[in-house]
N, C-alpha and C positions, 0 to 999 in steps of 0.2 A: 646575485643582488636584485633587489627591488627594480633598481635603475640609478642612471647616472643623469636625470635632468637634473634635480638640483645641483651640479659641482660646476666652480666658474672655474673655467678655463683662464689665467692672465697671457692676454696677447702684447702684453707693454716686453717686449723684449727686441734683441739684435743680435746676430750671430757675426764671431770673429774669430779668423784661421789663428793656427800655435803657434805661426810665426809672426803676430801682428806684438808691439810694442804693452808692455803692461798700462801706459800711460796714453794709447786709445782707449783700453779698455776702461779706467776711469773718467773718461771724457765719455764715454758714450753712459756709462751710468749715472750720467746726470742729467740724462734725457729719456732713458728707459730701465724699466725695475731688474731687466736683468740680462745680461749677456751668457750669451753662449758661445762658449766653444768646442769647436769639432774637432775630434779626435778620428779613432778607425769606427768601424760603422758600427750601430750598436752600442756606443756609447757616447755621452758628452760631461761637460765641465762648466756647472751653471753658477755664476759668480750675480749675486743681488747685490742691489744698492744699495744695502743693509751692511755689504760684508765689503763694500770699497774700501774702507781702514786697511783691511791685510794685504791692498797695494800699498799704501804710502813708504814702507819698510825696504821697500826695493826700490833699483834703478829704474828710472820709469825708462829706459831701452832695453829693458831685460824681456825676451820675448813672455808670451805666456807660456807657451810649454815650458818651459826654463822653470819662470815661476811655480806653473801647477808640480813640479818634479820636488822642485827645493823645500814646499809648501808641502807634499803630499796631502795636495787637496781629494777631498773624497769624488769617486766619478757620481755621477744621478745617474737613474735608471731612463729608459729609452725606451716606450711600449705606446701600442696601438691604444683607442679607446676599451677596447671590449677587454682586455687586459689590466686595464688597471686596480680592478678589487682582485686579481693575484696576492695568497695568502705571504707569496715569497718575496713579494714587493717589499724596497728598501726604501722608507722614507723619515729618513736622517738627513736625506738631499732632497729638493723641491724634485719632480720627475716631467720628464720633457715626452709632452703626446704627442704623436705622431695620424696623419689622416694618411684614407686607402692608400696613396698615392706617396705613401711615405714622407709626406709634406709636413713642417711641423707646425701645429693646431695650436700651440700654447702653450703655458707650464702649468702643473698642480703643484701646490705645496700641500703640507702635512694639515699644515691648518686649515688649507680651503676642503682637502678631504675628509675631515673629522666635521667640517660644518655641512657637510654633503650625506657623511653616513647618521651626523646626529638628525638632521631635515628626514632623510630618508626613514629613521627610527619611529622620530614623529609622527608619518605619513604610514607608517606601516601600522605604526598600536590607534592608532585611527582606526582605520579598515579592519582588525582585529575586533576592535570596541563594538562598531558597528555591526560587522558581522555577528558575534556572539550573541548582541541583543536585538538583533534584527527574528533569530531562530527561534524557535518554539521550541525549542528543548532547552533543559534544565543544563549549563557550560560547566563546566570542573574543572580544575586547572590544578596540578599540586607538584612542588620540587621533589629529589629524591628521598627527603628525608620526612613526605608524606604531609608538609605545610601548603594549603592552600595559596595560590597565589593568582588565581583567578574564579570568581564567582557571577552568574550574572543576574540583571534581574528573574527569568525562568526557573534557575534553581533555589532564590529567595522566594518565588512563591509558591513552589512545589514543597518545600519546606521547611518554610518558616521561619529563617535564620536570614537574620540581615545580613550585608559583605560586612559589616564594619564588627563583625561580630566571627566572621570565620575566616577574614584575609588575614595571612601572617598565621594564624595556628594551625598544628595538625588537623587532621578531619575527621581524626580517631576523637578528638574534645567532645564532636556532636554524634557520633555514631560511633557501633561495635565494631572492632575491629573486621570480625572475621565476615561482617553484613558488607565491607567497601572494596568495592569490584577494584579499586584502583590500587590498592596495597597488592593483590594479586599483581595488578599491571608491571609496577616497579618492581617486584619480586622474582617473576616469570619472563617479563620479557615480550608477551605475546599479545596480539590482537586481538582483539573482540570485535564483535558484527553481532548490534540487534542480539542479544542477551535478554533473557527475561531476570530479575532481577529484584529486589524487591529486600529496600535498605531499611526501611521502617514497616513495622505491621501491618500502618492501614497507607503503605503508599506503594505502588504497584509501578515500577518502569521498564524502559526495553534500550540495554545499555550499548551504546559501541564506545569504543576503550584502544590507544595507543599509547604506547611508552615513545619518550621524546629522548632523542638516537642524539649523540656528540662527540663522535671519534670513538665510534663502537661503547661505548657507555651512556649509558641510563643515567639521564639528567631529572627526570620528570614525568609524570604523565597526564593526558588529558583524557577528558569523557564525557559524551553527551549523552542526557539521557531524558528520554521519551514517557512525559505521565501519561498510563496508560490507562488508571486506576477507575474512572467512571468506564473507559472499556470493558473493565474486569465485574467490574459490578453489574453493567447490563448486563453482561454476557451471561452470570449467575439469575440474574433475574428472569431473563429470557427463558433461561433452558426450564429454570424454577417453576414458572408462569406457563407454559407451555398448556397447551387441555390436549385431554384425550378424544380423537374424535371418527375412532375405530369402536367399534361395538366387538369386543374382545371375543364373547360368544358366535361371534360368527361376521369377523373380521370381512372378508370379500364380497360381502353385501354393503358392507357401504360405502363403497363405491359404482359411482354410476357410470355407467358404461352400456351404450347399446350398438356403437357401430364397431366394424368388424373389422379394424386396427385393431380398437382396445381391447375387443374382448379375446381376441387374439393372445395380447398383453398379458389381459388379466388368468387367463388359461396358462399361460408360460408359467406367469410367476406362483400359480396354487400348485403347481408340479414342481415348483423349487422350494415351495418352504419348508419341506418336511427335510431340506439336507442342510448342511454346515456352511456350505461351499459361499467364497463372499458374490455380489451379485450387483450391478455395473447397471447402476437406473440413467436412463436418457431422456430429456427432456426441456424443454425450458423454461425458463423460473413459473411458477406456480401454475405448473400442469399437473401437478397432483404427484408428484413423488413423495414424498415425507409419506403422505396416506398409503400409498402404493407397501413403502415400506414397511409402514407399520400393519398393514394387512399380513404381508408376509411373516413378520414377527411373529404376532398373536396369531397366523397357524402353521406355528412350528413349534417343534419340543420342547422352545427354552419359551413360549409364551408366560411364562412364571416368573421370568427373571427380566432385569432390568434393558427397556428401551431406553439408551442414553442415545444422543444427536452433539454435532460440533461444525459448525459449518466453519467449514477451512479458507474461507474467503473473506468474512466479516471479523475476523484476530491477525493481527501483526503475527508476521513468522515465530518471533522471538516467545512469544506468550503460546502460538499456536503448540510447540513443542510441550513445555510443561501444562496446557491443558488436557491435550493427547494423552504422555506418557508421565505427568506426574514430576516431582520435582523433590530430590533427597533432602534431609530434615540437614540443617547446616550448607547448605551449597548456596544458598543465595539470600538468607537471614543467620541470625544468630545461632548458636552451638545447642539452645535450649526448641529449637525449631521441629519439629515433629518431619516438618517434610507434609506433602501434601498427595494424595491420590491424584490418577489421571482419569481421561474420563475410560481408557481399558479396559483398568480396571472395576469402576464401576460398572461394565457392561458383561464384566467376568459372567462366563454361561448365557448370558443376552447377547443383544445385538448390537454391535457401534456403529451409528446415521451416521455418515459424515457427505456431508454437503458440501458440492462443486470442489469435487478432491483435485481435478485439476488447476487447483489456485494453491495447492499447496506449494512449498519451497522444496526442494530437488533434495535437500539434505535430511529433511522430517519423511517425504518420500521411500529414503534410501531405508531409513530406520522402520519405518513402515512395513515394506516388502521384507525387509528380515526378519519381523513381527509373524508375519502371514507366511514366511517359511518355516522360522524357527516353534512361532508361539512364544516368546519369551521376549523379553525388550529389558531397557537398564531406564531406570527413573534419570530426569537429568540431573546432571552432578554427581550421579551415584555410580556402582561398579554390580551391586547387588543383580544377579539374572530374576526378577520374576514373570513367574510366567502365569498366566489366563487363558482364556479361551471362550473368546470373544468375536460373533462374526459379525462379518462386515460387508455391510450394503452402503455402495459408495455412488453418488450421483453426480452429473456435470449435466452442462445446459449443451453442453456441446458437444462434437464427437472428441477422442483423446486421443486419434491417430494423428492427425498433424501436429497436436503439440509435442507426440513421441517422436514423429520423424524431424521439428526443429532443436530437439534436444532440452524440453521445456517437462518432461516427461518421462517417465524410466522405464527401459522396455521391461522390466524384469517386473514391476508396478501392475504394468497395464494390462502383458499377459498371466499376471494375479489375478485381477479383478476382473478380465472380461471372461470368466471363467464361461460367468451367464450374465451377456446383456439383454437389455427389456429397454425399448422405445416407446414413451410416452406420446400420444400424437397432442398437440395443441387444441386446443377449444374448438378454433377455428378450421379445422379439422374433422368434429365430429358435434358437429350444430344439434345432429337431432338428440342430442343429449342435455340441449340449453332448459327445453323444458320442465323433465324434471330436476334438474338440478336450481334453476330458477323454486320451485315447489319445495325442493328439501330445504336450502335458504330460508326460503321465507318461515317454513314450521320450526328451524333452526333460532331462526331471531326473535320469532312471537314468542316461544316458549324462553329464550331468555331475558327477555324485557318486559314479559308478561301482560301481550297485547293480544287482542283478539285477531284471529288468520284474515286475513283481506284476499280479494281475488287481484289476479293481474287483469290490466285492460286488455281487450285484444292490439291496439296499435303501441304498446310496450313493448309486450311480447315480439311482433314483431322487430323494436326497433332492435329484443337486444338477441332476437335469432341471427339478425342482416350483420349484428355487428364485428368489426374482426379480433378483437380480445387478445393487443397483445400482452394482457399481463393474464391472462389463461383463468384461470378458474379460481386462482383468488381474489383478481380484480370482476372477476362474475361474483363473487362470494363479498368484495365490498359493498356493490351498485344497491345488490341487494340489501346488504344493514342498514345503509343511508335510505332506503327505500321504505323499509320497514318503519325506522324511527319518524321517519317525515309524515308517514301517512298515518291519521287521523280519522280517516273516513271508514270506508269494507272495501275500496279499489284502490292498487294502487294503480295514478297514473302519469304523464311524464313532467308532473311541475316534481314528481319526488325523484328524479333521476339526478343525476350531474349533468353542467351545462353542456358537455359534450357530447351527452348520448340525446337529451333533451331536445337543442338543438336539430335533432334528425326524425321530429317528429311533424312530419309533414307530409298528408296524404295525398297517396297518389291517384290514381282513375282509377286502379281497386278499392280506395277506398274512399273515394269522392262521395257513391251513393251511398254509404250507411245510414241506417234509420236509425233512430234516436235509441230505436233497442238492443242496436249493434247488430242485429243479424244485417246478414249483405242482405241487398236488394237487385233482383234481378236487373241488366237493362231492358230495354226495349221489346226483346223478343225471348220468349219462356227459354228457347234449345240456346242460350247462352249460360246458365246455370250448371252445366256440368263444367264449362271452360274456367267461371269461380270457382269450384272446389278444384279441378287439378291443378287450376293458379297455388290454391290457397294450401294442398298439402304441397309443392313444387317449393314454395316459402317456409314451410316445416321440415323440408328434408324429409319428408317423410311419417313426420312424428304425427300421427292420426286427432290424439288431445289438443296436440299445437293448433290442427289444424283449422277444427270443431272449432276452436277459441276464437281464434282470426275470423270465420265466419260469422260470429255471436250461436253457435247452432252447439244441441248436445252430442256428444257422441254415436249417440245410438241414433239421432237422425241424418249422423257423416256417413253412417254404416250404410244407411236404407238409401241413402242418394245414390253412395257407390256402387250401390246392388244395382239399383236400377235406369243409373247410366253404364254401368258396366266400368267401372273404374277399377286399376289394379296399381296397387304397388308394391315394390320388391323387398 
């Protein structure tokens, strides 16, 4: 029960012993509403003031016990408050309610109990109404025959069907029976969670549904449907609009990397490119994992087949299964639907790139693991085994080992994907690549926006070199796109940077004495020029082109000065 806070106990009663005469009972009923006659423990006889007339037909000196025997007066239930909701309780007579110490708390009549239950029902309905109208999902409830008994506002918005047009009618009047998941719930009695469903041609939802059971009999069903139509459309637009950023004829040359760690990662990737084993790329978001995956694909024998991407963390679990494995015709829509191929089928003979595989639900992990083992799978809602040959390149922004130890990632899948694991260092650990990346992005965006190629102010490059880049290469690329768009002159300056970076454009002592030409001016003693060069090289992490720009001199002049002062870099 919801509660008994609305239950009114009647405390207008007095108790009598069974040996008392009926005249005493009648006299008491003129003062109180009930008289309680105690008999054996756990039993009592209750007489109400309305029943006093039944005492008149007997001699006043007759005992209550004898009166009870002669009239066959029914015994009342004696219960603690916690058991008032028992289905076995007999409500033909008022019920005596006991406290924790077995003392008499009061009397409850059938009428009072009904009033309480009705009040609680109204309260429950209010809570239910508020709940289903608060959630963002469409909520539908049907009875055993499939008649709609509940349809919230979100359902009205998703399907464009008002409550007045569907409540009391069978749900099949508005949808084809084959496309209604609730019919399966009523027929099979199983609960489903977050299953992709397409109840109408232009509507995509994730449905969770449960049968409503009473006394082991299904009396109806309730479903919540999350509208993911917009997500599906955005996902389709996203993958149809992803530009190719790798030169197919020389894939790895498109990736800029001068540091030891990134060079080692690229070398390993080149060696494994010609094999079809799965590859796991580990690196922070924006560090260039997709570019490396494309480089591996276009360096392999699969380069003429499709490179297909799927972000495991951007798609709800129910939809992810159908996106990856497809669905069988008639499984989620009308029987005329031919079904849909999944990414695995699109990637047959090519490469399937799975971003953030650690966010994949366990049931889909199991299905992917089985595919890697057998190279076959079943579409969602289908039984036919489909064979494809897609190479899997997966990414994760963190190690999968802790997830596996916590039971959030399947051990089999971990070892299947971890045949070759390649770590991509974040941009803050490969700052020597920043100048070249900056120039590459400038060339990309000036060509895209049909603008002249600008120079980069040395102070701007200094800020870019010293920024931590939490968004990695993707963040740097966005910064340079902004700068190219905003730059109307021949030089990118601090005003073209985002506020967070432009605020760092404060000259330290090293730049305090810069000449208007941009060249570094020595301090009072000429011999300090070597320190300026060393400082510039340090700030540029050994990159001579960047150091020359910081000093405002040509690279040839820098080399000459380095030889003059016997300055070496690693």
